[in-house]
N, CA and C atoms as an extended XYZ file, in Angstrom:
603
Properties=species:S:1:pos:R:3:atomname:S:1:resname:S:1:resid:I:1 pbc="F F F"
N         0.845       -1.182        0.000 N   MET     1
C         0.000        0.000        0.000 CA  MET     1
C         0.887        1.241        0.000 C   MET     1
N         0.416        2.286       -0.677 N   PHE     2
C         1.193        3.510       -0.832 CA  PHE     2
C         0.322        4.714       -0.455 C   PHE     2
N         0.960        5.885       -0.379 N   SER     3
C         0.227        7.097       -0.022 CA  SER     3
C         0.090        8.067       -1.184 C   SER     3
N         0.803        7.807       -2.286 N   GLY     4
C         0.773        8.738       -3.406 CA  GLY     4
C         1.693        9.926       -3.212 C   GLY     4
N         2.609        9.838       -2.250 N   ILE     5
C         3.604       10.883       -2.032 CA  ILE     5
C         4.949       10.371       -2.561 C   ILE     5
N         5.337       10.867       -3.716 N   VAL     6
C         6.563       10.403       -4.369 CA  VAL     6
C         7.782       10.787       -3.528 C   VAL     6
N         8.683        9.840       -3.332 N   LYS     7
C         9.867       10.074       -2.512 CA  LYS     7
C        11.053       10.569       -3.330 C   LYS     7
N        11.140       10.131       -4.575 N   VAL     8
C        12.275       10.531       -5.404 CA  VAL     8
C        11.930       10.251       -6.872 C   VAL     8
N        12.531       11.021       -7.757 N   VAL     9
C        12.421       10.743       -9.188 CA  VAL     9
C        13.636        9.922       -9.588 C   VAL     9
N        13.379        8.724      -10.094 N   GLY    10
C        14.441        7.851      -10.559 CA  GLY    10
C        14.495        7.838      -12.068 C   GLY    10
N        15.213        6.842      -12.593 N   ARG    11
C        15.392        6.764      -14.041 CA  ARG    11
C        15.407        5.300      -14.475 C   ARG    11
N        14.797        5.028      -15.614 N   LEU    12
C        14.849        3.683      -16.181 CA  LEU    12
C        16.228        3.475      -16.813 C   LEU    12
N        16.989        2.558      -16.244 N   LEU    13
C        18.338        2.299      -16.740 CA  LEU    13
C        18.363        1.254      -17.833 C   LEU    13
N        17.475        0.273      -17.737 N   ASP    14
C        17.460       -0.795      -18.738 CA  ASP    14
C        16.095       -1.461      -18.738 C   ASP    14
N        15.732       -2.036      -19.866 N   SER    15
C        14.465       -2.743      -20.022 CA  SER    15
C        14.694       -3.856      -21.029 C   SER    15
N        14.630       -5.103      -20.542 N   VAL    16
C        15.008       -6.247      -21.370 CA  VAL    16
C        13.896       -7.285      -21.348 C   VAL    16
N        13.472       -7.726      -22.541 N   ASP    17
C        12.488       -8.799      -22.619 CA  ASP    17
C        13.085      -10.072      -22.031 C   ASP    17
N        12.269      -10.782      -21.257 N   LYS    18
C        12.758      -11.973      -20.575 CA  LYS    18
C        11.631      -12.975      -20.435 C   LYS    18
N        11.663      -14.015      -21.247 N   GLY    19
C        10.675      -15.084      -21.147 CA  GLY    19
C         9.253      -14.638      -21.376 C   GLY    19
N         9.056      -13.654      -22.223 N   GLY    20
C         7.712      -13.160      -22.503 CA  GLY    20
C         7.302      -11.986      -21.638 C   GLY    20
N         8.010      -11.790      -20.529 N   ASP    21
C         7.786      -10.626      -19.685 CA  ASP    21
C         8.932       -9.639      -19.917 C   ASP    21
N         9.163       -8.743      -18.964 N   ARG    22
C        10.258       -7.790      -19.113 CA  ARG    22
C        10.915       -7.547      -17.766 C   ARG    22
N        12.225       -7.480      -17.768 N   ARG    23
C        12.990       -7.127      -16.568 CA  ARG    23
C        13.432       -5.668      -16.713 C   ARG    23
N        13.082       -4.851      -15.733 N   VAL    24
C        13.483       -3.454      -15.763 CA  VAL    24
C        14.499       -3.200      -14.656 C   VAL    24
N        15.400       -2.269      -14.943 N   VAL    25
C        16.379       -1.817      -13.961 CA  VAL    25
C        16.117       -0.336      -13.723 C   VAL    25
N        15.830        0.013      -12.484 N   VAL    26
C        15.467        1.385      -12.122 CA  VAL    26
C        16.543        1.960      -11.219 C   VAL    26
N        17.088        3.115      -11.598 N   GLY    27
C        18.102        3.768      -10.799 CA  GLY    27
C        17.529        4.929      -10.008 C   GLY    27
N        18.198        5.252       -8.900 N   PHE    28
C        17.792        6.386       -8.071 CA  PHE    28
C        19.033        6.908       -7.355 C   PHE    28
N        19.049        8.176       -6.945 N   PRO    29
C        20.212        8.703       -6.234 CA  PRO    29
C        20.459        7.940       -4.938 C   PRO    29
N        21.687        7.510       -4.733 N   ALA    30
C        22.026        6.768       -3.517 CA  ALA    30
C        21.666        7.595       -2.287 C   ALA    30
N        20.969        6.958       -1.341 N   GLY    31
C        20.586        7.618       -0.108 CA  GLY    31
C        19.245        8.320       -0.164 C   GLY    31
N        18.655        8.421       -1.356 N   SER    32
C        17.362        9.114       -1.474 CA  SER    32
C        16.221        8.274       -0.921 C   SER    32
N        16.351        6.955       -1.013 N   ILE    33
C        15.435        6.021       -0.379 CA  ILE    33
C        16.276        4.888        0.181 C   ILE    33
N        15.709        4.145        1.117 N   GLU    34
C        16.440        3.008        1.660 CA  GLU    34
C        16.638        1.951        0.585 C   GLU    34
N        17.752        1.232        0.703 N   ARG    35
C        17.996        0.132       -0.228 CA  ARG    35
C        16.837       -0.855       -0.141 C   ARG    35
N        16.156       -1.118       -1.272 N   PRO    36
C        15.009       -2.033       -1.231 CA  PRO    36
C        15.439       -3.451       -0.832 C   PRO    36
N        14.650       -4.081        0.004 N   GLU    37
C        14.877       -5.482        0.327 CA  GLU    37
C        14.296       -6.346       -0.785 C   GLU    37
N        14.821       -7.538       -0.943 N   LEU    38
C        14.275       -8.453       -1.944 CA  LEU    38
C        12.822       -8.751       -1.601 C   LEU    38
N        11.951       -8.627       -2.582 N   GLY    39
C        10.531       -8.848       -2.354 CA  GLY    39
C         9.778       -7.597       -1.956 C   GLY    39
N        10.491       -6.494       -1.757 N   ALA    40
C         9.833       -5.253       -1.354 CA  ALA    40
C         9.008       -4.684       -2.502 C   ALA    40
N         7.922       -4.017       -2.160 N   SER    41
C         7.069       -3.367       -3.159 CA  SER    41
C         7.488       -1.911       -3.331 C   SER    41
N         7.566       -1.483       -4.578 N   ILE    42
C         7.912       -0.105       -4.907 CA  ILE    42
C         6.980        0.348       -6.018 C   ILE    42
N         6.364        1.517       -5.836 N   ALA    43
C         5.508        2.062       -6.888 CA  ALA    43
C         6.374        2.814       -7.890 C   ALA    43
N         6.265        2.413       -9.151 N   VAL    44
C         7.013        3.033      -10.248 CA  VAL    44
C         5.991        3.661      -11.186 C   VAL    44
N         5.927        4.988      -11.179 N   ASN    45
C         4.864        5.693      -11.911 CA  ASN    45
C         3.487        5.145      -11.542 C   ASN    45
N         3.348        4.813      -10.272 N   GLY    46
C         2.062        4.340       -9.774 CA  GLY    46
C         1.808        2.868       -9.921 C   GLY    46
N         2.767        2.129      -10.500 N   VAL    47
C         2.610        0.685      -10.704 CA  VAL    47
C         3.395       -0.050       -9.629 C   VAL    47
N         2.727       -0.900       -8.868 N   CYS    48
C         3.392       -1.661       -7.817 CA  CYS    48
C         4.261       -2.757       -8.438 C   CYS    48
N         5.576       -2.661       -8.225 N   LEU    49
C         6.517       -3.661       -8.700 CA  LEU    49
C         7.241       -4.283       -7.516 C   LEU    49
N         7.762       -5.488       -7.704 N   THR    50
C         8.455       -6.211       -6.646 CA  THR    50
C         9.943       -6.280       -6.965 C   THR    50
N        10.770       -5.826       -6.039 N   ALA    51
C        12.217       -5.850       -6.237 CA  ALA    51
C        12.731       -7.287       -6.210 C   ALA    51
N        13.443       -7.688       -7.259 N   VAL    52
C        14.030       -9.027       -7.313 CA  VAL    52
C        15.550       -8.975       -7.177 C   VAL    52
N        16.109       -7.785       -7.240 N   ALA    53
C        17.533       -7.548       -6.994 CA  ALA    53
C        17.658       -6.069       -6.663 C   ALA    53
N        18.644       -5.724       -5.825 N   ALA    54
C        18.761       -4.324       -5.419 CA  ALA    54
C        20.163       -4.010       -4.941 C   ALA    54
N        20.517       -2.734       -5.069 N   SER    55
C        21.745       -2.192       -4.488 CA  SER    55
C        21.400       -0.831       -3.907 C   SER    55
N        22.404       -0.046       -3.566 N   ASP    56
C        22.147        1.241       -2.915 CA  ASP    56
C        21.611        2.295       -3.871 C   ASP    56
N        21.691        2.050       -5.182 N   ASP    57
C        21.235        3.077       -6.118 CA  ASP    57
C        20.405        2.537       -7.280 C   ASP    57
N        19.935        1.287       -7.152 N   ARG    58
C        19.106        0.717       -8.214 CA  ARG    58
C        18.398       -0.531       -7.714 C   ARG    58
N        17.372       -0.914       -8.439 N   PHE    59
C        16.731       -2.203       -8.184 CA  PHE    59
C        16.214       -2.759       -9.503 C   PHE    59
N        15.979       -4.056       -9.512 N   GLU    60
C        15.428       -4.733      -10.680 CA  GLU    60
C        14.066       -5.298      -10.337 C   GLU    60
N        13.191       -5.322      -11.331 N   ALA    61
C        11.847       -5.864      -11.125 CA  ALA    61
C        11.368       -6.492      -12.427 C   ALA    61
N        10.534       -7.510      -12.293 N   ASP    62
C         9.919       -8.139      -13.457 CA  ASP    62
C         8.543       -7.522      -13.678 C   ASP    62
N         8.234       -7.238      -14.943 N   VAL    63
C         6.950       -6.630      -15.310 CA  VAL    63
C         6.218       -7.599      -16.231 C   VAL    63
N         5.019       -8.014      -15.844 N   SER    64
C         4.262       -8.995      -16.611 CA  SER    64
C         3.712       -8.393      -17.896 C   SER    64
N         3.314       -9.257      -18.820 N   ARG    65
C         2.705       -8.796      -20.069 CA  ARG    65
C         1.425       -8.020      -19.801 C   ARG    65
N         0.659       -8.441      -18.809 N   GLU    66
C        -0.576       -7.747      -18.448 CA  GLU    66
C        -0.278       -6.307      -18.033 C   GLU    66
N         0.731       -6.139      -17.182 N   THR    67
C         1.093       -4.802      -16.727 CA  THR    67
C         1.644       -3.967      -17.873 C   THR    67
N         2.451       -4.559      -18.730 N   LEU    68
C         2.996       -3.828      -19.874 CA  LEU    68
C         1.881       -3.333      -20.786 C   LEU    68
N         0.837       -4.136      -20.921 N   ALA    69
C        -0.253       -3.787      -21.832 CA  ALA    69
C        -1.200       -2.755      -21.240 C   ALA    69
N        -1.349       -2.739      -19.925 N   ARG    70
C        -2.382       -1.918      -19.294 CA  ARG    70
C        -1.843       -0.658      -18.607 C   ARG    70
N        -0.550       -0.430      -18.670 N   THR    71
C         0.052        0.758      -18.070 CA  THR    71
C         0.992        1.400      -19.089 C   THR    71
N         1.609        2.500      -18.689 N   THR    72
C         2.560        3.171      -19.584 CA  THR    72
C         3.944        2.524      -19.552 C   THR    72
N         4.170        1.562      -18.662 N   LEU    73
C         5.512        0.998      -18.528 CA  LEU    73
C         5.991        0.324      -19.804 C   LEU    73
N         5.077       -0.239      -20.579 N   GLY    74
C         5.477       -0.938      -21.793 CA  GLY    74
C         6.053       -0.023      -22.853 C   GLY    74
N         5.753        1.267      -22.793 N   ALA    75
C         6.220        2.205      -23.815 CA  ALA    75
C         7.463        2.979      -23.390 C   ALA    75
N         7.906        2.802      -22.157 N   LEU    76
C         9.049        3.575      -21.674 CA  LEU    76
C        10.364        3.019      -22.214 C   LEU    76
N        11.299        3.911      -22.460 N   VAL    77
C        12.622        3.520      -22.948 CA  VAL    77
C        13.665        3.953      -21.933 C   VAL    77
N        14.838        3.299      -21.933 N   PRO    78
C        15.889        3.699      -20.999 CA  PRO    78
C        16.155        5.196      -21.059 C   PRO    78
N        16.324        5.775      -19.883 N   GLY    79
C        16.493        7.216      -19.766 CA  GLY    79
C        15.252        7.921      -19.265 C   GLY    79
N        14.094        7.246      -19.344 N   ALA    80
C        12.841        7.858      -18.895 CA  ALA    80
C        12.874        8.124      -17.400 C   ALA    80
N        12.320        9.259      -16.997 N   SER    81
C        12.218        9.608      -15.576 CA  SER    81
C        11.009        8.920      -14.961 C   SER    81
N        11.124        8.538      -13.676 N   LEU    82
C        10.104        7.729      -13.024 CA  LEU    82
C         9.821        8.235      -11.618 C   LEU    82
N         8.537        8.313      -11.268 N   ASN    83
C         8.151        8.571       -9.883 CA  ASN    83
C         8.337        7.299       -9.066 C   ASN    83
N         9.010        7.400       -7.921 N   LEU    84
C         9.249        6.224       -7.081 CA  LEU    84
C         8.714        6.468       -5.671 C   LEU    84
N         8.011        5.459       -5.147 N   GLU    85
C         7.558        5.488       -3.760 CA  GLU    85
C         7.639        4.088       -3.170 C   GLU    85
N         8.468        3.880       -2.133 N   PRO    86
C         8.456        2.588       -1.446 CA  PRO    86
C         7.125        2.388       -0.726 C   PRO    86
N         6.789        1.136       -0.465 N   ALA    87
C         5.536        0.840        0.223 CA  ALA    87
C         5.526        1.439        1.622 C   ALA    87
N         4.318        1.776        2.098 N   LEU    88
C         4.157        2.297        3.447 CA  LEU    88
C         4.531        1.242        4.481 C   LEU    88
N         5.067        1.720        5.598 N   ARG    89
C         5.312        0.866        6.748 CA  ARG    89
C         4.390        1.303        7.882 C   ARG    89
N         4.154        0.404        8.813 N   VAL    90
C         3.308        0.745        9.957 CA  VAL    90
C         3.901        1.964       10.662 C   VAL    90
N         3.077        2.972       10.865 N   GLY    91
C         3.524        4.185       11.525 CA  GLY    91
C         3.911        5.295       10.581 C   GLY    91
N         4.055        4.999        9.272 N   ASP    92
C         4.366        6.053        8.307 CA  ASP    92
C         3.193        7.015        8.190 C   ASP    92
N         3.460        8.309        7.986 N   PRO    93
C         2.361        9.260        7.800 CA  PRO    93
C         1.640        9.013        6.481 C   PRO    93
N         0.334        9.219        6.505 N   LEU    94
C        -0.474        9.082        5.289 CA  LEU    94
C        -0.841       10.493        4.839 C   LEU    94
N         0.091       11.124        4.125 N   ASP    95
C        -0.098       12.514        3.735 CA  ASP    95
C        -0.941       12.657        2.469 C   ASP    95
N        -1.045       11.607        1.671 N   GLY    96
C        -1.850       11.677        0.455 CA  GLY    96
C        -3.179       10.964        0.675 C   GLY    96
N        -3.388        9.858       -0.074 N   HIS    97
C        -4.536        9.001        0.178 CA  HIS    97
C        -4.093        7.569       -0.102 C   HIS    97
N        -4.870        6.610        0.317 N   LEU    98
C        -4.471        5.212        0.138 CA  LEU    98
C        -4.451        4.848       -1.344 C   LEU    98
N        -3.293        4.391       -1.798 N   VAL    99
C        -3.076        4.027       -3.194 CA  VAL    99
C        -2.567        2.588       -3.222 C   VAL    99
N        -3.171        1.755       -4.061 N   SER   100
C        -2.829        0.332       -4.067 CA  SER   100
C        -1.670       -0.004       -5.006 C   SER   100
N        -1.422        0.841       -5.992 N   GLY   101
C        -0.414        0.514       -7.001 CA  GLY   101
C        -0.960       -0.369       -8.096 C   GLY   101
N        -2.287       -0.546       -8.139 N   HIS   102
C        -2.937       -1.320       -9.194 CA  HIS   102
C        -3.612       -0.334      -10.146 C   HIS   102
N        -2.950       -0.060      -11.255 N   VAL   103
C        -3.410        0.962      -12.195 CA  VAL   103
C        -4.714        0.528      -12.855 C   VAL   103
N        -5.679        1.462      -12.924 N   ASP   104
C        -6.978        1.168      -13.523 CA  ASP   104
C        -7.001        1.408      -15.024 C   ASP   104
N        -6.157        2.275      -15.510 N   GLY   105
C        -6.149        2.576      -16.939 CA  GLY   105
C        -5.151        3.670      -17.254 C   GLY   105
N        -4.998        3.943      -18.536 N   VAL   106
C        -4.069        4.967      -19.008 CA  VAL   106
C        -4.861        6.176      -19.495 C   VAL   106
N        -4.535        7.338      -18.957 N   GLY   107
C        -5.141        8.583      -19.395 CA  GLY   107
C        -4.173        9.347      -20.285 C   GLY   107
N        -4.617       10.525      -20.748 N   ARG   108
C        -3.776       11.332      -21.623 CA  ARG   108
C        -3.952       12.806      -21.281 C   ARG   108
N        -2.843       13.526      -21.207 N   VAL   109
C        -2.880       14.956      -20.924 CA  VAL   109
C        -3.416       15.696      -22.149 C   VAL   109
N        -4.452       16.520      -21.931 N   VAL   110
C        -5.033       17.270      -23.049 CA  VAL   110
C        -4.797       18.772      -22.926 C   VAL   110
N        -4.329       19.237      -21.753 N   ALA   111
C        -4.018       20.656      -21.604 CA  ALA   111
C        -3.070       20.848      -20.437 C   ALA   111
N        -2.117       21.750      -20.613 N   VAL   112
C        -1.202       22.160      -19.549 CA  VAL   112
C        -1.084       23.672      -19.631 C   VAL   112
N        -1.522       24.362      -18.583 N   GLU   113
C        -1.514       25.819      -18.596 CA  GLU   113
C        -0.959       26.343      -17.277 C   GLU   113
N        -0.171       27.431      -17.312 N   PRO   114
C         0.270       28.048      -16.059 CA  PRO   114
C        -0.916       28.644      -15.314 C   PRO   114
N        -0.894       28.528      -13.995 N   ALA   115
C        -1.929       29.113      -13.138 CA  ALA   115
C        -1.213       29.731      -11.950 C   ALA   115
N        -0.874       31.031      -12.084 N   ALA   116
C        -0.007       31.692      -11.110 CA  ALA   116
C         1.310       30.908      -11.034 C   ALA   116
N         1.706       30.419       -9.850 N   ARG   117
C         2.949       29.651       -9.738 CA  ARG   117
C         2.717       28.162       -9.939 C   ARG   117
N         1.496       27.767      -10.142 N   SER   118
C         1.145       26.355      -10.298 CA  SER   118
C         0.927       26.011      -11.771 C   SER   118
N         0.571       24.758      -12.006 N   LEU   119
C         0.169       24.295      -13.329 CA  LEU   119
C        -1.255       23.776      -13.255 C   LEU   119
N        -2.076       24.148      -14.221 N   ALA   120
C        -3.420       23.591      -14.347 CA  ALA   120
C        -3.360       22.553      -15.460 C   ALA   120
N        -3.681       21.317      -15.125 N   ILE   121
C        -3.569       20.212      -16.078 CA  ILE   121
C        -4.926       19.541      -16.238 C   ILE   121
N        -5.292       19.288      -17.486 N   VAL   122
C        -6.528       18.571      -17.805 CA  VAL   122
C        -6.139       17.209      -18.373 C   VAL   122
N        -6.744       16.171      -17.849 N   ILE   123
C        -6.427       14.803      -18.264 CA  ILE   123
C        -7.698       14.105      -18.712 C   ILE   123
N        -7.603       13.454      -19.856 N   GLU   124
C        -8.707       12.620      -20.352 CA  GLU   124
C        -8.456       11.189      -19.900 C   GLU   124
N        -9.475       10.549      -19.364 N   LEU   125
C        -9.313        9.189      -18.884 CA  LEU   125
C       -10.275        8.258      -19.606 C   LEU   125
N       -10.037        6.953      -19.552 N   PRO   126
C       -10.960        6.016      -20.198 CA  PRO   126
C       -12.385        6.205      -19.690 C   PRO   126
N       -13.334        6.136      -20.592 N   ARG   127
C       -14.730        6.441      -20.250 CA  ARG   127
C       -15.241        5.608      -19.091 C   ARG   127
N       -14.823        4.342      -19.013 N   GLU   128
C       -15.347        3.475      -17.949 CA  GLU   128
C       -14.854        3.889      -16.558 C   GLU   128
N       -13.859        4.761      -16.492 N   LEU   129
C       -13.350        5.209      -15.198 CA  LEU   129
C       -13.950        6.539      -14.756 C   LEU   129
N       -14.593        7.246      -15.660 N   SER   130
C       -15.045        8.606      -15.344 CA  SER   130
C       -16.044        8.630      -14.185 C   SER   130
N       -16.810        7.562      -14.004 N   ARG   131
C       -17.821        7.570      -12.942 CA  ARG   131
C       -17.199        7.530      -11.546 C   ARG   131
N       -15.915        7.196      -11.472 N   TYR   132
C       -15.250        7.139      -10.174 CA  TYR   132
C       -14.566        8.448       -9.794 C   TYR   132
N       -14.632        9.442      -10.669 N   VAL   133
C       -13.907       10.691      -10.449 CA  VAL   133
C       -14.902       11.798      -10.127 C   VAL   133
N       -14.671       12.490       -9.012 N   ALA   134
C       -15.591       13.535       -8.577 CA  ALA   134
C       -14.807       14.754       -8.108 C   ALA   134
N       -15.423       15.900       -8.253 N   ARG   135
C       -14.807       17.153       -7.798 CA  ARG   135
C       -14.445       17.053       -6.315 C   ARG   135
N       -13.220       17.443       -6.002 N   LYS   136
C       -12.636       17.405       -4.657 CA  LYS   136
C       -12.366       15.989       -4.163 C   LYS   136
N       -12.513       14.998       -5.038 N   GLY   137
C       -12.131       13.640       -4.694 CA  GLY   137
C       -10.644       13.425       -4.938 C   GLY   137
N       -10.165       12.241       -4.588 N   SER   138
C        -8.753       11.896       -4.760 CA  SER   138
C        -8.548       11.040       -5.993 C   SER   138
N        -7.377       11.187       -6.602 N   ILE   139
C        -6.992       10.358       -7.738 CA  ILE   139
C        -5.470       10.276       -7.758 C   ILE   139
N        -4.936        9.173       -8.257 N   ALA   140
C        -3.490        9.019       -8.395 CA  ALA   140
C        -3.127        9.073       -9.874 C   ALA   140
N        -2.221        9.961      -10.214 N   VAL   141
C        -1.734       10.121      -11.590 CA  VAL   141
C        -0.240        9.822      -11.590 C   VAL   141
N         0.167        8.767      -12.285 N   ASP   142
C         1.553        8.304      -12.249 CA  ASP   142
C         2.036        8.148      -10.809 C   ASP   142
N         1.108        7.702       -9.948 N   GLY   143
C         1.456        7.433       -8.562 CA  GLY   143
C         1.414        8.628       -7.644 C   GLY   143
N         1.030        9.802       -8.154 N   VAL   144
C         0.986       11.018       -7.349 CA  VAL   144
C        -0.444       11.254       -6.862 C   VAL   144
N        -0.618       11.381       -5.561 N   SER   145
C        -1.928       11.659       -4.990 CA  SER   145
C        -2.314       13.100       -5.286 C   SER   145
N        -3.440       13.277       -5.985 N   LEU   146
C        -3.905       14.603       -6.369 CA  LEU   146
C        -5.375       14.767       -6.007 C   LEU   146
N        -5.786       16.030       -5.859 N   THR   147
C        -7.186       16.370       -5.622 CA  THR   147
C        -7.802       16.851       -6.921 C   THR   147
N        -8.954       16.313       -7.258 N   VAL   148
C        -9.646       16.694       -8.491 CA  VAL   148
C       -10.292       18.065       -8.295 C   VAL   148
N        -9.918       19.019       -9.135 N   ASN   149
C       -10.516       20.357       -9.059 CA  ASN   149
C       -11.874       20.401       -9.738 C   ASN   149
N       -11.985       19.688      -10.855 N   ALA   150
C       -13.238       19.648      -11.611 CA  ALA   150
C       -13.268       18.367      -12.414 C   ALA   150
N       -14.456       17.871      -12.669 N   ALA   151
C       -14.632       16.663      -13.479 CA  ALA   151
C       -15.822       16.881      -14.399 C   ALA   151
N       -15.609       16.650      -15.686 N   GLU   152
C       -16.677       16.838      -16.659 CA  GLU   152
C       -16.503       15.826      -17.787 C   GLU   152
N       -17.515       15.017      -18.012 N   GLY   153
C       -17.419       14.003      -19.051 CA  GLY   153
C       -16.279       13.047      -18.758 C   GLY   153
N       -15.391       12.895      -19.733 N   ASP   154
C       -14.263       11.973      -19.582 CA  ASP   154
C       -12.972       12.696      -19.224 C   ASP   154
N       -13.071       13.938      -18.733 N   THR   155
C       -11.873       14.678      -18.348 CA  THR   155
C       -11.972       15.153      -16.907 C   THR   155
N       -10.812       15.411      -16.321 N   PHE   156
C       -10.764       16.022      -14.999 CA  PHE   156
C        -9.587       16.994      -14.959 C   PHE   156
N        -9.690       17.961      -14.060 N   ASP   157
C        -8.667       18.994      -13.908 CA  ASP   157
C        -7.979       18.832      -12.563 C   ASP   157
N        -6.666       19.067      -12.549 N   VAL   158
C        -5.905       19.083      -11.308 CA  VAL   158
C        -5.001       20.308      -11.298 C   VAL   158
N        -4.701       20.790      -10.098 N   ASN   159
C        -3.779       21.913       -9.936 CA  ASN   159
C        -2.491       21.386       -9.327 C   ASN   159
N        -1.371       21.668       -9.964 N   ILE   160
C        -0.077       21.153       -9.523 CA  ILE   160
C         0.721       22.289       -8.898 C   ILE   160
N         0.918       22.228       -7.578 N   VAL   161
C         1.659       23.269       -6.884 CA  VAL   161
C         3.150       23.129       -7.210 C   VAL   161
N         3.933       24.194       -7.000 N   PRO   162
C         5.351       24.153       -7.386 CA  PRO   162
C         6.128       22.970       -6.815 C   PRO   162
N         5.885       22.612       -5.537 N   HIS   163
C         6.630       21.487       -4.968 CA  HIS   163
C         6.365       20.199       -5.738 C   HIS   163
N         5.103       19.901       -6.002 N   THR   164
C         4.757       18.674       -6.737 CA  THR   164
C         5.318       18.711       -8.149 C   THR   164
N         5.255       19.874       -8.788 N   ARG   165
C         5.814       20.028      -10.137 CA  ARG   165
C         7.305       19.697      -10.151 C   ARG   165
N         8.032       20.167       -9.127 N   ASP   166
C         9.481       19.996       -9.109 CA  ASP   166
C         9.920       18.642       -8.565 C   ASP   166
N         9.098       18.021       -7.693 N   ALA   167
C         9.505       16.792       -7.009 CA  ALA   167
C         9.009       15.528       -7.699 C   ALA   167
N         8.273       15.662       -8.793 N   THR   168
C         7.750       14.508       -9.532 CA  THR   168
C         7.971       14.736      -11.022 C   THR   168
N         7.538       13.777      -11.822 N   ILE   169
C         7.691       13.930      -13.272 CA  ILE   169
C         6.575       14.771      -13.885 C   ILE   169
N         5.632       15.236      -13.078 N   ILE   170
C         4.502       15.977      -13.626 CA  ILE   170
C         4.949       17.270      -14.300 C   ILE   170
N         6.034       17.875      -13.800 N   GLY   171
C         6.544       19.081      -14.433 CA  GLY   171
C         7.002       18.873      -15.861 C   GLY   171
N         7.164       17.597      -16.274 N   ARG   172
C         7.587       17.281      -17.639 CA  ARG   172
C         6.413       16.980      -18.569 C   ARG   172
N         5.202       17.001      -18.029 N   TYR   173
C         4.037       16.659      -18.854 CA  TYR   173
C         3.849       17.675      -19.985 C   TYR   173
N         3.436       17.137      -21.120 N   ARG   174
C         3.069       17.939      -22.273 CA  ARG   174
C         1.746       17.407      -22.818 C   ARG   174
N         1.086       18.161      -23.662 N   VAL   175
C        -0.141       17.673      -24.289 CA  VAL   175
C         0.182       16.377      -25.030 C   VAL   175
N        -0.596       15.334      -24.759 N   GLY   176
C        -0.375       14.032      -25.370 CA  GLY   176
C         0.347       13.045      -24.482 C   GLY   176
N         0.922       13.491      -23.373 N   THR   177
C         1.619       12.575      -22.460 CA  THR   177
C         0.642       11.541      -21.909 C   THR   177
N         1.037       10.260      -21.998 N   ALA   178
C         0.228        9.177      -21.437 CA  ALA   178
C         0.568        9.015      -19.960 C   ALA   178
N        -0.460        8.828      -19.118 N   VAL   179
C        -0.253        8.744      -17.673 CA  VAL   179
C        -1.047        7.582      -17.091 C   VAL   179
N        -0.497        6.980      -16.047 N   ASN   180
C        -1.189        5.914      -15.334 CA  ASN   180
C        -2.209        6.517      -14.372 C   ASN   180
N        -3.421        5.962      -14.378 N   ILE   181
C        -4.512        6.450      -13.537 CA  ILE   181
C        -4.946        5.346      -12.579 C   ILE   181
N        -5.011        5.702      -11.295 N   GLU   182
C        -5.654        4.828      -10.309 CA  GLU   182
C        -6.727        5.638       -9.599 C   GLU   182
N        -7.972        5.231       -9.758 N   VAL   183
C        -9.061        5.958       -9.110 CA  VAL   183
C        -9.076        5.634       -7.620 C   VAL   183
N        -9.779        6.458       -6.871 N   ASP   184
C        -9.880        6.282       -5.428 CA  ASP   184
C       -10.578        4.948       -5.132 C   ASP   184
N        -9.906        4.080       -4.386 N   MET   185
C       -10.470        2.762       -4.106 CA  MET   185
C       -11.774        2.862       -3.319 C   MET   185
N       -11.958        3.933       -2.546 N   LEU   186
C       -13.211        4.093       -1.808 CA  LEU   186
C       -14.397        4.204       -2.755 C   LEU   186
N       -14.180        4.851       -3.907 N   ALA   187
C       -15.262        4.977       -4.882 CA  ALA   187
C       -15.674        3.606       -5.403 C   ALA   187
N       -14.716        2.731       -5.592 N   ARG   188
C       -15.041        1.379       -6.067 CA  ARG   188
C       -15.807        0.590       -5.011 C   ARG   188
N       -15.407        0.740       -3.753 N   TYR   189
C       -16.110        0.028       -2.685 CA  TYR   189
C       -17.544        0.535       -2.544 C   TYR   189
N       -17.729        1.850       -2.666 N   VAL   190
C       -19.080        2.405       -2.581 CA  VAL   190
C       -19.944        1.855       -3.706 C   VAL   190
N       -19.377        1.801       -4.928 N   GLU   191
C       -20.136        1.262       -6.055 CA  GLU   191
C       -20.533       -0.183       -5.796 C   GLU   191
N       -19.598       -0.959       -5.261 N   ARG   192
C       -19.869       -2.360       -4.975 CA  ARG   192
C       -20.978       -2.511       -3.940 C   ARG   192
N       -20.926       -1.680       -2.903 N   MET   193
C       -21.964       -1.762       -1.858 CA  MET   193
C       -23.327       -1.366       -2.397 C   MET   193
N       -23.343       -0.324       -3.242 N   LEU   194
C       -24.622        0.106       -3.809 CA  LEU   194
C       -25.193       -0.961       -4.746 C   LEU   194
N       -24.304       -1.627       -5.488 N   ALA   195
C       -24.749       -2.710       -6.356 CA  ALA   195
C       -25.332       -3.843       -5.542 C   ALA   195
N       -24.722       -4.108       -4.377 N   GLY   196
C       -25.254       -5.145       -3.505 CA  GLY   196
C       -26.622       -4.785       -2.970 C   GLY   196
N       -26.813       -3.505       -2.629 N   ASP   197
C       -28.119       -3.075       -2.160 CA  ASP   197
C       -29.172       -3.239       -3.240 C   ASP   197
N       -28.755       -2.975       -4.493 N   ALA   198
C       -29.711       -3.048       -5.605 CA  ALA   198
C       -30.179       -4.471       -5.837 C   ALA   198
N       -29.325       -5.455       -5.509 N   ARG   199
C       -29.696       -6.856       -5.742 CA  ARG   199
C       -30.413       -7.461       -4.552 C   ARG   199
N       -30.416       -6.754       -3.441 N   ALA   200
C       -31.051       -7.323       -2.247 CA  ALA   200
C       -32.551       -7.463       -2.445 C   ALA   200
N       -33.176       -8.491       -1.870 N   PRO   201
C       -34.613       -8.679       -2.034 CA  PRO   201
C       -35.394       -7.629       -1.294 C   PRO   201
């Protein structure tokens, strides 16, 4: 489980096909996060990956065909910048919102505009996910916990403050950038409960 608070921006060092899946090597500045333990979960652009090898400045993880197909990880090339967040530990502050690292779909940036010292960004998401997005609700974009400023049709707006712009890859977004979207899990649970009520006798 994650909070959507990115700890460091890393870099994709290598990506190699392996037995139908892919092995990725992710680098990060030494000391910016603790050396991952084998089996540890790390969110990479919002995708929960498991470390299978690690050192003080990099780790390796296997990415399944399903994940490659349903997230932006399959299109990334070595050199790409990555949002990294190690899994929460008991007692860690929950400054964002609960994020599972299970991406629901890929969205696309349709507008990036300056808003005073911040950035106003509009993102189009898959139509089947739009019902889970509400004004002032939470959403994770490339693993970053954000508050929805407005939601209309298949798009939503977010405001990116200077710290988030500088501390994540969001400052690099341009129109057309593909992004990983994870909707608020509470919205899914509410939908499930309401569906159960509808089927009750």
